[in-house]
N, C-alpha and C positions, 0 to 999 in steps of 0.2 A: 504493500500500500504506500510505502514511502520511498521505494527504490525507483530506479530508472525503468520505465515500462513504455510500451507502445501498444496502442489499440489497433488490432487487426481483425480481418474477417475473410470469409470465403462465401461464395454463392453457389447454389445448385439449381439447375433448371429442370431436373428430371426426378424430383422427389428424393434427392439425397444419394442417388447412385454414383454420380460424378460431381466433383467439386472444382471450382476455379482455383487458380493460384492464390496464395495468400496476398492480400492487399492491405495497405495501411489506411485506416479510417481517419485518423487525426494525425496530420503531419506537422510537426513542430521541430525546427532545427535546434542544434545544440546551443547556439548562442541565445536563442529565445528561451530555452529551457532554464538557463541560469538566471535570466532576467525575470522570468515569470514565477520563480519559486518563492517560498516563504520560509521564514525563520532560518535563513542562512543556507537553505538547501535548494537544489534545483527543482524545477517543476516535476511533480509526480501526478500520474493519471491512473485512476483505479476505479473499482466498484462499478463496472459497466452494467447497465440495466437496459435491455432492449424491449421495445413494445411494437408489435405488428398490429396496425389498425385495420378493422374490417367493416365497422358499422357505417361511419359517415365519411371516411377518407380511405377507401380501399387502395392498396398499393403503397400507403404511407408507412414508413418504418421510422421510429424514433429511437435514438440511442442516447441515454443519459449516462453521464459519468462524473466522477469527482476530480477536481483539481486541488492538489495539496491537502486533501481531506478537509476541505473547508468550503469550497464553492462548487455548486452543481452546474454542469454544462450540458448542452444538448446539441446533437447533430441530426439532420433529417434527410430522408430520401422520400420522394413522392412517386418513384417508379420501381418499387420492389428491390431497391438496393443497387440498381444499375449505375446510378450516379448519386452524389451526395452534395448538399449545400455546405456552406461554411458553418462551423460550430459557433455557439453563442452561449453566454451565461444565462441561467435562470435567476434573475435578481432577487426574487422573493424566497428562495430556498434556504438561505441562511440568514436569520435575523440580524446577527452582528454585521455581516457583510452588507446587508441592505442599509444599515445605518452608517456605513462607511468605515467600520472598525476592522482591524486586523486581529488575528488571534494573539493571545498572550503566550509567546513562545516558551517561556520558562515556567508556565503553570504546571506543576507536577502533582503527584498523588498527595503531597503535603497539604494541598489545598483542601483535601477531605479530612485532614488531621492525621494522616498516615506518616508520622515522622515530624521533623527529622531526628536522626540519632539512632545508633545501633540498638539501644535498649528498647526503644519503641518498636523497632523492626523485629527484634527477637520475640517480643510479645505477639506481634502479628503472625509471625511464622508459627508460633505455638498454636494459635487459634486455627490457622490454616491446616495444620497437621491433625487437628481434632475433627476435621471434616465437617460434620453437620452443624457444628456450633455456629458456623456463619449464619445458618438459617434459624436454628432453634433459639439461640440466645443472642446472637450478634449479627443478625441480618442488617447489613448496612443501610438498607432502605427504611428500616424501622428506627434507626438512630436519628434523633432530632438534629444533631450537628451535621449529619450527612444529608438528611432529607431536605433541610432548608437550602442546601446548595444544589438541589436537583430540580429546580424550577426556574421559570423565567426564560429569557432569550439570550443568556450569556454563553452561547455555545462556543466551544473551543475546538472541537473535533467533530466532523460530520461524515456519515457514510450513508449510502443508499444500497438497496438490494440485500444480498448479492444475487437473488434470483431476478426474473423479469418482472416488469410492471404488468398490469392487466387493464383491459378495456371491458367495461361492463356491457354485457350482451342482452340484459333483460331488465325490466323494471322501469320506474320513473326516470332514472338517470342513465338510461341506455346510451352508450357511447362515452360515458365519463371515464377518464383515465386515472388510475391510482398507482402511485409508486411509493413503496414503503421505505422508510429511512430510520436512522437512529443517530443520536448525538451524545457527546460526552462533555462534561464541564471542566475537564482537564485536557491539556494538549500533549504533554510529552513526559518522558522519564528523565530523571537526573542521572546521567551515567556515572558520576563520581560517587553519589551517595546511595543510589537505588539499584544499581546493576546486580548486586549480590543478593538482593532480597526478592525471592520469587513472588511474594504477595503483591508487589507493586503492579504486576501485570493484571492481577485481579481487579485493581481499582480502575484500570483502563476500561473494564467491562461494566462498570457501574454507570449505566446509560439510561436515557429516556428514548421514547419512540416518537415518530411523527410520520405523516403521510403527505405526499405532494398530490394535488388534485388539479386536473384540467378538464374543462368542458368544451374546449374549442379545438380539439385535435392537437394539443401541445403548443399552441401559440402563446397562451398565458397560463400561469400556474398560481395556485394559492396553497398556503401551508396550513395543515390541520394537525394539531398536536392531539393525538387520540387518547392519551392517558393509558394506552395499551401497556399492560405489565407494570403498572405503577407501584405494585407492592414488591416486586422482585426484579423489575427491569425487563426490557424487551429489546432485542437486537436481531439483526439478520432475519427480518420477518419475510415470510412468503404469503402472498394473498391469492385466493382463488374464489370464483363465484360458484355458488351451489345452484342446483336446478330450480330451486324456489326463488332465486334472485338474491338471496342473502350472500354476503361476503364473509369468508372465513379467513382468519389470520393464524399463522403458525409461527411462533417466535422462540428463539433461545433466550435464556436469561443470563446467568453467570457462568463462569468457567474456571479453569486452572485448579482442578481437583476438588472444587466445592460441589455439593450436590447440584446437578444440572437439571433445571426445570424447563419443560416445554410449555410455554403459555399459549393458550388457544382461545380465540375470541370469535364471536359471531355477530355480524352486523345486520340489522334490519335493512332491507333493500330501500325502504323509504328514506333512509338517511344517506344513502349513496356513498358510503366510505368515509364520511366525515367523523362519525362517532360510533365507537363500539360499545355495545350494551354491557355485556358481562364477559369475563374471561376466567379461565380456570388454569391451574398449574398442575402438571403431571411430572413427577420425578422420573427421569429416564437415565439409563447408563450413558456415560459420556467420556470420551478420552480426556486426557489432561488439558489439552488446549481448547476444549469446547467443541 
């Protein structure tokens, strides 16, 4: 997500039997990469989210992606991917950026009260090794000192996807586009003080969720903070529409050896992806990294 990457694609005209050569979707030269980066690092491009439109704009493909894990950009094709227009920023996707602010590059897990100092870290490692204590006694989302820093528009790190967005195919909001996202209130790790502490990566996953919504084929977007997973967090959400028109959300919560919960929410079709009614958490086996 923060390294040097290039967004590429292939096309197939025969249902996937044969594919074109690899082509570059977003072409940015090395000099521009260094100029367009943030926090002393060159530009990074990640979290690619494609949407193929069928209802009102057949042949249109939208590809959203993140720049520097802070701003959301979009590139569009109106002929099934044969040619592409210039990419552009979605200005409403990150509240801080909309207000003209840059991220606080040195905001680390200490902002949540996790440190500094090795004694504090040793205590955190002890809690982490106890496994379920993060949720039974020390769920960070239930701690007032953490919860008060998990609201508002002070986003420092932003991601979308990692799956595709969806176009609603039924109901009052037929044709509406939904792209799931998530955001953190810290930006980075402190390599001098935090690299040896495995729990700091846990704090990177203390996040909130949001959804990008478009009703005009991707021309304009609004931001809807759905409160999805507000008790345990929600990240890397996948959305799909059920046969009755409702939208279902499937999200991960925390990671790094803590009990991994899968949050699931159901949205009444009349609300069109703006607000989820109820969500449940199901504990599932998960590898160390989530």
